C-alpha positions as CSV (number, residue, x, y, z in Angstrom):
1,M,13.8,-5.7,-1.7
2,Q,17.0,-4.1,-0.5
3,S,16.8,-4.1,3.3
4,I,18.1,-1.1,5.3
5,V,19.1,-2.1,8.8
6,A,19.1,1.4,10.3
7,T,16.6,4.2,9.8
8,P,17.1,5.6,6.3
9,D,19.5,8.5,6.4
10,Q,19.3,11.6,4.2
11,A,21.6,10.2,1.6
12,M,19.4,7.2,1.2
13,L,16.3,9.3,1.0
14,D,17.9,11.5,-1.6
15,E,18.7,8.4,-3.7
16,M,15.1,7.2,-3.5
17,R,13.9,10.7,-4.4
18,A,16.2,10.7,-7.4
19,D,14.9,7.3,-8.5
20,I,11.3,8.5,-8.1
21,E,12.0,11.4,-10.4
22,I,13.4,9.0,-13.0
23,Y,10.4,6.7,-12.7
24,K,8.1,9.7,-13.1
25,K,10.0,10.9,-16.1
26,V,9.6,7.5,-17.8
27,R,5.9,7.5,-16.8
28,K,5.5,10.9,-18.5
29,E,7.2,9.6,-21.6
30,N,5.1,6.5,-21.6
31,D,1.9,8.5,-21.2
32,E,2.8,10.8,-24.1
33,C,3.4,7.8,-26.3
34,D,0.2,6.2,-25.2
35,K,-1.7,9.4,-26.1
36,A,0.0,9.7,-29.4
37,I,-1.0,6.1,-30.3
38,A,-4.6,6.6,-29.1
39,L,-5.1,9.8,-31.0
40,N,-4.1,8.4,-34.3
41,R,-3.5,4.7,-34.7
42,R,-3.2,5.0,-38.4
43,H,-0.1,7.1,-38.0
44,I,1.6,5.4,-35.1
45,M,5.1,5.4,-36.6
46,P,5.2,9.1,-37.5
47,F,3.9,9.9,-34.0
48,M,6.5,7.7,-32.4
49,F,9.2,9.3,-34.3
50,Y,7.9,12.7,-33.3
51,I,7.8,11.7,-29.6
52,S,11.4,10.4,-29.8
53,R,12.9,13.4,-31.6
54,K,16.0,15.0,-30.1
55,Q,17.1,18.6,-30.1
56,V,20.8,19.2,-30.9
57,E,23.1,22.1,-31.6
58,V,24.5,22.2,-35.1
59,E,27.4,24.3,-36.4
60,T,27.6,25.5,-40.0
61,K,30.2,27.5,-41.9
62,D,29.5,30.0,-44.6
63,E,31.8,30.7,-47.6
64,K,33.9,33.1,-45.5
65,G,34.4,30.6,-42.8
66,A,32.1,32.3,-40.3
67,I,30.5,29.7,-37.9
68,T,26.8,29.8,-37.2
69,K,25.1,27.8,-34.5
70,A,21.5,26.6,-34.7
71,E,19.1,24.3,-32.9
72,E,17.8,21.4,-35.0
73,H,15.7,18.4,-34.3
74,I,17.0,15.0,-35.3
75,I,15.5,11.6,-34.9
76,N,16.8,9.9,-31.7
77,A,18.4,6.5,-32.4
78,D,16.2,5.1,-29.7
79,N,13.0,5.7,-31.7
80,A,13.0,2.2,-33.1
81,K,13.2,0.8,-29.5
82,D,10.3,3.1,-28.6
83,V,8.2,1.7,-31.3
84,I,9.1,-1.9,-30.6
85,S,8.6,-1.4,-26.8
86,F,5.1,0.0,-27.2
87,L,4.0,-2.6,-29.8
88,T,5.1,-5.4,-27.5
89,G,3.6,-3.7,-24.4
90,D,6.8,-3.1,-22.5
91,G,6.6,0.7,-22.5
92,L,10.0,2.5,-22.2
93,F,11.3,0.2,-19.5
94,Y,14.4,-0.6,-21.6
95,K,15.7,2.8,-20.4
96,I,15.6,1.8,-16.7
97,D,15.4,-2.0,-16.6
98,P,18.8,-3.8,-17.1
99,S,17.0,-7.1,-17.6
100,N,15.4,-5.7,-20.8
101,P,17.3,-7.0,-23.9
102,N,17.4,-3.5,-25.4
103,Y,18.8,-1.8,-22.3
104,V,21.7,0.6,-22.7
105,E,23.0,2.4,-19.7
106,N,22.2,6.1,-19.8
107,E,23.2,8.5,-17.0
108,N,19.9,10.3,-17.4
109,Y,18.0,7.2,-16.6
110,K,20.3,5.5,-14.1
111,L,18.6,4.3,-11.0
112,S,20.3,4.1,-7.6
113,Y,18.4,1.0,-6.7
114,P,17.4,-2.0,-8.9
115,F,14.4,-1.4,-11.2
116,D,11.1,-2.6,-9.7
117,A,7.7,-2.4,-11.5
118,L,5.9,-1.7,-8.2
119,K,8.2,1.3,-7.5
120,Y,7.3,2.6,-11.0
121,N,3.6,2.3,-10.1
122,L,4.1,3.9,-6.6
123,A,6.2,6.8,-8.0
124,H,3.1,7.8,-10.0
125,Y,1.4,8.9,-6.7
126,I,4.3,10.7,-5.0
127,D,5.2,14.3,-5.1
128,V,9.0,14.3,-4.7
129,N,8.8,17.6,-2.8
130,E,6.7,15.9,-0.2
131,F,8.6,12.6,-0.1
132,R,10.1,12.0,3.4
133,F,10.6,9.3,6.0
134,E,8.3,9.3,9.0
135,N,8.8,6.9,11.9
136,I,5.4,5.1,12.1
137,Q,6.6,2.1,14.1
138,K,5.6,3.7,17.4
139,C,1.9,3.5,16.5
140,A,2.2,-0.1,15.5
141,S,2.6,-1.5,19.0
142,S,-1.1,-0.6,19.8
143,G,-2.2,-2.7,16.8
144,I,-3.9,0.3,15.2
145,L,-2.1,2.4,12.7
146,H,-3.5,5.4,10.9
147,I,-2.0,7.0,7.8
148,R,-2.6,10.7,7.1
149,G,-3.7,10.7,3.5
150,K,-2.1,9.9,0.1
151,E,1.4,11.4,0.4
152,Q,2.2,9.7,3.7
153,Y,0.9,6.3,2.6
154,F,2.6,6.1,-0.8
155,S,5.9,7.6,0.5
156,M,6.0,5.0,3.3
157,K,5.0,2.3,0.9
158,Y,7.9,3.2,-1.3
159,V,10.3,3.3,1.7
160,S,9.0,0.0,2.9
161,M,10.5,-1.6,-0.2
162,H,13.9,-0.7,1.2
163,D,13.3,-1.0,4.9
164,D,12.1,-4.1,6.7
165,E,11.0,-2.1,9.8
166,V,8.7,0.2,7.8
167,K,7.4,-2.8,5.9
168,K,6.6,-4.4,9.3
169,S,4.9,-1.3,10.5
170,L,2.7,-1.0,7.4
171,G,1.8,-4.6,8.0
172,C,0.0,-3.5,11.2
173,L,-2.1,-0.9,9.4
174,Q,-5.8,-1.5,10.1
175,L,-7.5,1.6,8.7
176,L,-6.5,3.5,5.5
177,T,-8.5,6.2,3.9
178,L,-7.5,8.0,0.7
179,S,-10.9,9.6,0.4
180,G,-10.8,13.2,-0.8
181,Y,-7.3,13.0,-2.2
182,I,-6.3,13.1,-5.8
183,V,-5.8,9.5,-6.8
184,P,-6.7,9.2,-10.6
185,S,-6.0,5.5,-10.8
186,L,-5.1,2.4,-8.8
187,E,-2.5,0.2,-10.2
188,K,-1.5,-3.4,-9.5
189,G,0.2,-4.0,-6.2
190,V,-0.3,-0.6,-4.5
191,F,-1.7,-2.2,-1.4
192,E,0.5,-5.3,-1.2
193,G,1.9,-5.9,2.3
194,L,-1.1,-4.4,4.2
195,D,-1.7,-7.8,5.9
196,S,-3.8,-6.4,8.8
197,L,-5.9,-3.8,6.9
198,N,-9.6,-4.3,7.6
199,T,-11.1,-0.9,6.3
200,L,-10.1,0.9,3.1
201,G,-11.7,4.2,2.0
202,L,-11.4,5.1,-1.6
203,S,-14.1,7.7,-2.1
204,C,-12.0,9.9,-4.4
205,R,-13.8,12.0,-7.1
206,S,-10.6,11.9,-9.2
207,L,-10.5,8.0,-9.4
208,R,-11.2,7.0,-13.0
209,S,-9.6,3.6,-13.4
210,I,-8.6,0.5,-11.4
211,D,-6.2,-2.2,-12.7
212,L,-6.7,-5.9,-12.0
213,G,-4.5,-6.8,-9.1
214,A,-4.9,-3.4,-7.4
215,F,-6.3,-5.1,-4.3
216,N,-3.7,-7.9,-4.2
217,G,-2.6,-8.6,-0.7
218,L,-5.7,-7.4,1.2
219,N,-6.6,-10.8,2.4
220,N,-8.0,-9.6,5.7
221,L,-10.0,-6.6,4.4
222,K,-13.5,-6.4,6.0
223,E,-14.8,-3.1,4.5
224,L,-14.2,-1.4,1.2
225,H,-15.8,2.0,0.6
226,M,-15.5,3.1,-3.0
227,S,-18.3,5.7,-3.5
228,R,-18.5,9.1,-5.2
229,T,-15.7,8.4,-7.7
230,S,-15.4,9.2,-11.4
231,L,-15.5,5.5,-12.3
232,S,-17.9,5.3,-15.2
233,S,-17.3,2.2,-17.2
234,S,-18.0,-1.3,-15.9
235,L,-15.6,-2.7,-13.4
236,K,-13.5,-5.6,-14.6
237,P,-14.6,-9.1,-13.7
238,G,-12.1,-10.5,-11.1
239,L,-11.3,-7.1,-9.7
240,F,-12.2,-8.1,-6.2
241,A,-10.5,-11.6,-6.4
242,G,-8.7,-12.4,-3.2
243,L,-11.0,-10.4,-0.9
244,S,-12.4,-13.5,0.6
245,N,-13.0,-11.9,4.1
246,L,-14.8,-8.8,2.8
247,I,-18.1,-8.2,4.7
248,K,-19.2,-4.7,3.5
249,L,-18.8,-3.4,-0.1
250,N,-20.0,0.1,-0.8
251,L,-20.0,1.1,-4.5
252,S,-22.7,3.7,-4.3
253,H,-22.9,7.2,-6.0
254,N,-20.6,6.2,-8.9
255,K,-21.4,6.2,-12.7
256,F,-21.4,2.5,-13.4
257,T,-23.6,1.8,-16.4
258,S,-23.6,-2.0,-16.1
259,L,-22.4,-4.9,-14.0
260,K,-20.6,-7.9,-15.6
261,P,-20.8,-11.5,-14.6
262,G,-17.8,-12.5,-12.6
263,L,-17.3,-9.1,-11.0
264,F,-18.2,-10.3,-7.5
265,E,-16.5,-13.7,-7.9
266,G,-14.9,-14.8,-4.6
267,L,-16.9,-12.5,-2.4
268,S,-18.7,-15.2,-0.5
269,S,-18.4,-13.4,2.9
270,V,-20.0,-10.1,1.8
271,I,-23.1,-9.3,3.9
272,K,-23.9,-5.8,2.8
273,L,-23.6,-4.7,-0.9
274,N,-24.5,-1.1,-1.8
275,L,-24.8,-0.2,-5.5
276,S,-27.3,2.6,-5.1
277,D,-27.2,5.8,-7.2
278,N,-25.4,4.5,-10.2
279,Q,-26.5,4.5,-13.8
280,I,-27.2,0.8,-14.2
281,T,-30.0,0.2,-16.7
282,E,-30.2,-3.6,-16.5
283,I,-28.9,-6.6,-14.5
284,E,-27.3,-9.4,-16.5
285,Q,-28.0,-12.9,-15.4
286,G,-25.2,-14.3,-13.3
287,V,-24.0,-11.0,-12.0
288,F,-24.7,-11.9,-8.3
289,E,-23.5,-15.5,-8.5
290,G,-21.3,-16.3,-5.5
291,L,-22.7,-13.7,-3.2
292,S,-24.3,-16.4,-1.0
293,S,-23.9,-14.4,2.2
294,V,-25.4,-11.1,1.2
295,T,-28.3,-10.1,3.4
296,K,-28.8,-6.5,2.3
297,L,-28.6,-5.4,-1.3
298,N,-29.3,-1.7,-2.3
299,L,-29.9,-0.9,-5.9
300,S,-32.0,2.2,-5.3
301,G,-31.6,5.4,-7.4
302,C,-30.2,3.6,-10.4
303,K,-31.8,3.7,-13.8
304,L,-33.2,0.2,-14.0
305,T,-36.0,0.0,-16.5
306,S,-36.7,-3.7,-16.4
307,L,-35.9,-6.9,-14.4
308,E,-35.3,-10.1,-16.2
309,P,-36.2,-13.5,-14.7
310,G,-33.2,-14.9,-12.7
311,A,-31.7,-11.5,-12.3
312,F,-31.0,-12.1,-8.6
313,A,-29.8,-15.7,-8.9
314,G,-27.2,-16.5,-6.3
315,L,-28.6,-14.2,-3.5
316,S,-30.1,-17.0,-1.4
317,S,-29.5,-15.2,1.9
318,V,-30.9,-11.7,1.0
319,T,-33.4,-10.5,3.5
320,D,-33.6,-6.8,2.4
321,L,-33.7,-5.7,-1.3
322,D,-34.1,-2.1,-2.2
323,L,-35.1,-1.3,-5.8
324,S,-36.7,2.0,-5.1
325,D,-36.4,5.2,-7.2
326,N,-35.8,3.4,-10.5
327,Q,-37.7,3.3,-13.8
328,I,-39.1,-0.2,-13.6
329,T,-42.4,-0.5,-15.5
330,E,-43.5,-4.1,-14.8
331,I,-42.7,-7.1,-12.6
332,E,-42.6,-10.4,-14.4
333,K,-42.9,-13.9,-12.9
334,G,-39.5,-15.4,-12.0
335,V,-37.7,-12.1,-11.4
336,F,-37.3,-13.0,-7.7
337,E,-36.7,-16.7,-8.2
338,G,-34.3,-18.0,-5.5
339,L,-34.9,-15.2,-3.0
340,S,-36.4,-17.6,-0.4
341,S,-35.0,-15.5,2.5
342,L,-36.3,-12.2,1.4
343,K,-38.3,-10.4,4.1
344,S,-38.4,-6.7,2.8
345,L,-38.8,-5.6,-0.8
346,A,-38.8,-1.9,-1.7
347,L,-40.2,-1.0,-5.1
348,Y,-41.5,2.4,-4.4
349,E,-40.9,5.4,-6.6
350,N,-40.8,3.4,-9.9
351,Q,-43.0,3.5,-13.0
352,I,-44.7,0.1,-12.4
353,T,-48.0,-0.3,-14.1
354,E,-48.4,-4.1,-14.2
355,I,-47.4,-7.0,-11.9
356,K,-47.7,-10.3,-13.6
357,P,-49.6,-13.2,-11.8
358,G,-47.3,-15.2,-9.6
359,A,-44.5,-12.5,-9.5
360,F,-44.1,-12.9,-5.8
361,E,-44.8,-16.6,-5.5
362,E,-41.2,-17.6,-4.8
363,L,-40.9,-15.1,-1.9
364,S,-42.0,-17.4,0.9
365,S,-40.4,-15.3,3.7
366,L,-41.6,-11.9,2.5
367,T,-43.3,-9.8,5.2
368,E,-43.1,-6.3,3.8
369,L,-43.7,-5.0,0.2
370,N,-43.5,-1.3,-0.6
371,L,-45.2,-0.4,-3.9
372,S,-46.0,3.3,-3.1
373,R,-45.6,6.1,-5.6
374,N,-46.1,3.8,-8.7
375,K,-48.8,3.7,-11.4
376,I,-50.6,0.6,-10.4
377,N,-54.4,0.7,-10.5
378,F,-56.5,0.1,-7.3
379,S,-58.0,-3.3,-8.4
380,P,-54.6,-5.1,-8.9
381,L,-53.4,-3.8,-5.6
382,E,-56.5,-5.1,-3.8
383,A,-56.0,-8.4,-5.6
384,L,-52.4,-8.6,-4.3
385,R,-53.6,-7.9,-0.7
386,E,-56.1,-10.6,-1.0
387,R,-53.6,-13.1,-2.4
388,Y,-50.8,-12.3,0.0
389,Q,-52.6,-11.6,3.3
390,N,-49.5,-12.4,5.4
391,I,-47.5,-9.6,3.7
392,K,-47.7,-5.9,4.7
393,I,-48.2,-4.2,1.4
394,V,-47.6,-0.4,1.4
395,S,-49.1,1.5,-1.5
């Protein structure tokens, strides 16, 4: 990081702004190449040549010596580099990164400050017309620092890579909410340096992807709210690695279709986990391994159709489990194995027709069971009440 002793002046900010424009230009070119490859992998080379074409002015003379000027497209000499860069996963960084072996200095891609992959990621979120320096140090003395939305945060994060005082100020930030703003993706390192952050709000409908490492540096985070996004595919195992102090995780009202084992690895301090109102149809064994401190788990309003034995393994501290408003048809023995601390179990508004003998045997601490609005016949319910007289059964 290049440190600036004094407050960044206008000339410095203009240099940063120019660098951001270059980063965004390369990003756009990278995205175009990515799309071209994704659209037709069988014709990668022709597409890459098309993307790297160059328009030039050509002069021709007729028989009488009259000069005619015309615009023609020729293949840019860099097209081979484009192909190699993408096939090796380096993107077009050879245009801006001097450490790249294929780098050739070009005034159109010349950065004022050294190339940095994190700056490249940050530039993706910044509108150069909104980029400015704001003195946020004054708020830091109170220990509580609030950022007004996306533009201010990402601009200050970019400046902090040049200015130690801004970096120090961001290190005092305790609450950051980007909810409601257009943030289509979260890339690696975007929250690094927020050492004091304890609450992060990411309820952005535009959010569609999160890279591994996006939460790097948030070692003291206590609450993460990431609901009502456009995330649809399964989150990547290891995504929350490093959030060892997280207590509350809200992933409700998304479009997750499944949960993969390893997703919650390292979250041994989480007490409340909300996964309600997703599109999860089944729970794989081992998904909840490591969540030994969770006391409240909400899986209501998903699309669960069945529960396999051992589905909740690892949740030894759960006292409240909400499985209401799903499409579960039967409860097998062994489903709730290991939930020795469970006191309240909500299974109302499902399609349950059968409860296998011994299904609730492992629930030694259970005091309330809600089975209302299901399809269970009267006799089985009475048998349950007779068998578990110490449990309040709501039907």
